N, C-alpha and C positions, 0 to 999 in steps of 0.2 A: 679530283677530289668532291663533286657533289655528288656522283654515284654512293664515293666512299660514305659521303656523309649520311646518305640517305640510307645506304646499306647499313651503320650502325644505327641510327636511329630505329629502324625494322627491327632489327637483332633486339635490341633494348626493349621494344614494346613487344615483342614475341616472347622473349624470356619472360619479362612478367607476366605474359596470359598463362604461360605454361605453368610457372607457380602457383598462380590464382587458381587453376584448376586442378590441381593435385591438393589444393585446401577444401576444406568442409568450410560449411557455414559455420559451426560452432568451435572448431577447432583447428591447430597448426599441426604440423608436423615437424622435428626438429632432429637432425642428425646432431651426436655430438662430436667435436671436433677432433677428439684422441682416440675413443672406443671405435666412432662409427655408426656406433646404436643410433636406432631412430627412437623417439618418444612422441607420444599424441599429448598434446597440452590443450586443454580447455580454453578457450578466448573469454574474458569477461565480458559479461553479458552485453555492455552498453556497444562493444564492437560488433556486435551482430544487429545491429538496429538497422534498419531500411532508412534510406536516407529522405525519401518522401514524408515519414512519417515526422522526421525532425524537423523539415520544412513545412509541417502543417502547424505548427506552433505559432501562435499571433504576434509574436515580437518575431518571428522569421518572416511570416507571410506579410510583413507592414514595413519592415526596418530592413531586412535583407533583401538584396539583388545581385545577382552572376557579374562577374567583372568581365564586361567584353574585352576589353583589350588585353587579355593576358595571352600572353605569348607561349607558343608551344606547352600548354597546359595538359596534353595528352604523352608527354614525355617524361619519362622517371631515369634521369642517369644514374648510372652502375659508378660506385665509388669504391677506392680499395677498403680494405680493414683496417689499415692505417691512419685514415682520413675519419671514420668513424670513429676509432679511439681518441683520435686528437679533438674531435667536434665534441665529443662526451664528456672530454676532459676540461675543457675551454668553457662549459657551462657554470656559471657562477655560483657555486651550491655547496651545503657544509653536509647535505645527504650523499654518501657515494653511489656513482653511477659507473658501475664499471660496463666493460664490453665483454658480449660469448656469444656463442652460436644463437644463444634462445633470444637475449636482447635484439640482435641482428634481424631474425625472423619476426619480430613484431615491429621493429621501423620498417622493413619490407612492406609487411601489411597495410600500416600507415600510410606508408608513401606509395603504395600500388593498390590494391583492391581499395581501399579506404579513404583515397585522396579528394573524392568530392565531399566524404563526410568529414574532415580536415577541414576543407575550403569553408564549409557550414561553421564549424567549430571554430574557426578564426575568426569569422566574422561575429558570430555570437558573445565571442569573449569580452567584445566591447561594453556588453552588456553586464555581466556577470563577473569579470578579474577584478573590477574595482573593489567589488563587494568581498569576494574572497581574499584579497589582500590585506582588507582593513580588519576583517574579524582574524585572519593569521597572524597579524602582526600584535595585535593585543595579546594573545595569551601565548607571545615571543614562542612562536612556533616558523620555520622555515616558510619561507614562501613558495616555496619551487612546488610546495601542496596545494598549491593552488591548482594544478593539473590532476589533481585525484577525480575531481569530475568528470573530468575528459574520459577517464576510464569508466567511473562510475555510471553515467547518466548522458554520455555523450553531448553535456550542457543541455539535458530537457527537462524542465523545471517541473515537467509531469510525468517525467518516467516512474512505472513499476515496474519492477523484476517480476519475475517469475515464483520467486518467495514471497513475497510481500513488500519489499524494501522500497520507498517510495522518496522521491525529490530529487533534485541535483545531488545530492551528498548521500542519497540512496541509505538512509536510516531505516532500520526495523523498529517496529511500534514499541519495544520495551527499552531498545537503548533511547532511543528518541526522547520518550518519557524520562528517563533517566538523566537526560540534559536537558529539563525543562520545556518540550516540545508537546503543546499539546494535540490530543488526538483523541475525536471522538467523529458521532457520526456527522456533524455537522462541520468540523471543524480539523482540518491535517497540516498542523504546522511544520512537517517535514518540508512541504511543498513550499514554505517561505524562504525564500532565497536568504533573505537576510539573516532571519530567526535559525535556521539550519545552517548557516556558514559559522554563526558563532557557537552554536553544538558542536558541529564538526571541530573546529578549533580546538575547543574545550575537550573533547576528546582523545583528540590527538595528543594533546599536553598531557592528559593521564598517562595515554600509553607509553609516553615516553619516559614516565618517571617510574613506568613497571621495567622497562627491558633495555632504554637508554642506548637505542640503537636504532635509526630511523628506517633501512628496511625494514625491521622486525617491526615496527609501528604500522609500515604500511601493509603489509601482510598481516597483520592482525586485525586492522581497519577492513580488511576483506573477509575474514574467517571465523574471528573473534580469538580472545587472548587464549582461551583454553586448548585450541588446536595449534597454538604459537607453544604454550607450555609444554603438550604433549610431545608435540615435534623436537625442544630443546633436551628433552628428558630422554630421545631414544637416540639423540644425534649425542649421548655421552655427555649433557650438560651445554655443550656449546652454542653461544648467541651468538650465531653467524647465519644469516640467511641461506648462503648458497652452500653452508653444510649443512643447514638442516632441511634444504631442497627435497632431497629424496622420501621425506617424512611428510608434507605438507600435501593438503588435498589437489587435485589436480588443477584447479583454476586458480588457487594460490600461487601454485609453482610458476603459472604465468601471467602473474599480478603486479610483483615487483616490474620484471622486464617489460611488461606493458608501461608501467608509469615511466621507467627510464626511456624507452621511445616515444612517450607523449612529451615528456620534457624535449627530447630530441626534435621531434616533429615539428612541435610550436615553436622551436626556435629557430630551427635550419629549414623550414617549408619553403623558403625561395630557392634555396639549393636543389629542391625536386622538383621547382617548376608546378607547385601549388599556390594557387592564387585566392587569397581570403574574398570571400563574398564582401561586396560593398556594403558598408554599414551606415544607415542614417540614424542619428541617435533619438531616442523617443523625447516627446517634451518632458522639461522637467516635473518630476511629482512630488505631493504632499501627503502628509495623512491627518484624518482625523477621527478622534473618537466618538461612539457613539454607545448609547445605553438604552436604547430599545431595540427590538427586531426590525430589521430591515432588509428587503429583499433590492438585490442588483439590477433587476428591471424597474424597480419604483427610483433609481437614483439614475438609471440610464435615459429614462424617459423625462423626467422633470429638468436633468443637468445637460440635457441633447449630448450624449456619450455614448459612443459604441460599446454595448455591452459585453463585446469579445475582448475590447480593449481594459474594461473593468477589472474581468476576470482575469487577465493577463498579470493585471496590478495586484491583483489578490487572491494567488493562486491557492491560500491555504483554506479557503473556504469553498467545500464541498458539494454543496448542493443551491449556490445562490442565495442561501440566507444566513445574513448574520446576525447570530443571537445575542444582539447587545444586551437584552434583557436579564441575560443568566450572566452574566457578567460585562465589563465596558469592552468594547472590541475597537479596533482600529480598523478603518479604510482608507487605502492609497489610493488617490485620484490625481490625474494632471493639477497641476498646481493653480493652473486658470480654471479651472471647476470648484475649487475649495470654497470661494466666496460666493458663488452661484449654490452651492448646496447649502451652506449655511444660512445665507438669504430667504431659500426655499425650505427650510428644513420640514417645516408643517405639511408641505405639499407632497413633500417627498415619502413622509410618512404615511399620507392618508390614500395616495395615489393606490388604486386597486388594492386597498387593504382585505378585503372579502374575497376577491380572486385567491392574492396570492399567498394567506396564510388562511389554511382552511384546517388547522389543527382546532379542536374545539376545546374550551376553555373548561364546560360546565354542560351534562347533558342529562335530559329527564330520560327515566326509565319509563318502559312502556309497561299499561297493565297485562297483567297476565292474563291469555284467554282459557277459560275454564274447560270448554270444550270444540273442539274441531268437527265441523260438520263436513263428511265424506263429500268430495267432488264429484257432479253427477255420472262422469265418464268410468268413474270407479266405484259405482254405488255397490255393483253385485260383490265385490271380491270387499271392502270394506265392510260392508254388512254381513256378510261371510265371518270376518275377522273379529266383528262387533258381539256376534251371536256366539262366536265360540268361545270369546272371554267372557262373556255373561254365563255360562255354563259352568264355564272354569269358576268362575267366582261364586256362584250358585252353590256349585257344589263345597267349595273351600266353607260357605257360611254353615251348609248342612252339618260337615264333618265338624266343624268346631261347635254347632251349636249341640251335635249328637254328644260331644266330649266335654262338656260344660261342666265344670265342679268347683263348689264352696266350702268355704271353711266355716265349720258350727261355731259359732257364737254363744256366749255363756245366757242359758236360760231358753234359747230356741228349741221348738219341738219338732216333729216332720208335719205335723200341721201348719204351723206357722211357716214352714220351707213351704211345703205343697200348694199353700193359698200363694204366696209369693212367686214362685215360677210357674203357676197356673199349671199344675198337677195334681197327682193323688197321691195319699199316705200308702196305700196299695203301688201304686207304680216306684215309690221312692224305695220302699221297702225292696222288689224285687231287683231293681238295677244295683243296689247297692248291698244285697246280701245280708239284710236284717229280717230277724223272726219276730223279735217287741218290737216296742215303742220307744225303749229308751237311746238316746244319743247322747255322744259326749262332745263338749265344748273342747274346739283345735283341732277337730278331725277332721278329713276331706268329706265330702258326700256329694255323689253324681246327682246331679238335679235334672238333667236331660238325658 
């Protein structure tokens, strides 16, 4: 029996290794149950993240540790199709979560190759799920959508996609601003877990008003309403995700199956021997408003806090500068540090202020330098250049002088003009072709 059990475990492990080797980092291959046709589906970007990068986030480094008491953590059991169908059906949800070969591939991916990432996300869920649930509940959105950030960002609040989507909910700038998230050089509220969660819940609620189907809402969240509307049109107007599936972008084809698989794995992780990372919840935090510019280093030094901790509590501030003078800003701090900040506010604002805030409010303009002297080592070259320019200037002046002409005023004579321009009547007659002495007012006369 022991040998048979060992053989079974080895077979399971090898089977999973073979499947993993057949996949690429960015896509999976799915075989259609009926036709046998193979299809390559792009993975949502968060399913390609390296676990080490996820564990580098402050909360993960500080409050998450591997569970050393986990048994058989490298063994991923294989279950029958009927068991998967039954488990999906038993998830308490109003969102349809059917089973098919595409969903199965994503479940296998989470339970196999990404099982250590799932362990991380189960631990990190303790930080974020209460926030997600509160926001979703406020907008009367199904709470199962709390697992969207699992496939959007792998629960990394600082995640940035290759196309510029940011935060746990992966908002693009335009969509984020439409739902009240401020984004500028100093602030990116897409990375604020609380504000972004309420914006996402609002957006999901609005999408449901358009489609009336949660699977279509989930797909639209990934690729945008325009792509879903085009796919529905190409499918003859049918509003069903699995019917419009062939007309969707490759990543969106895998997005709803990935969402279903995320719900499955976050519910039935224990059946796949995945152990959540042990979580120590951070100390309670509170917020305070400021109306002056302040640097996180000022707070860290005076309040005796780890600056990485302050950054993790305030991920919306991109450069450690909180622009309170522009508009009143919120700072989140450990609850025990709030009173310290209030009592030492002046010291906080004055600490290294000249070093940390170098942007000048007013500057004097230097006096212009009329003439630059050539440097000694380039003397000959500059002299040559200067001489050349002088000759050109002299030629221009001579040419300008040679062609000088004036308009004759009423009462002026050749004698008057000759005296004024230091020439002779004879010369004026010659250069202007005048035979007598009469000139007419208003005419041009060359004088040089």
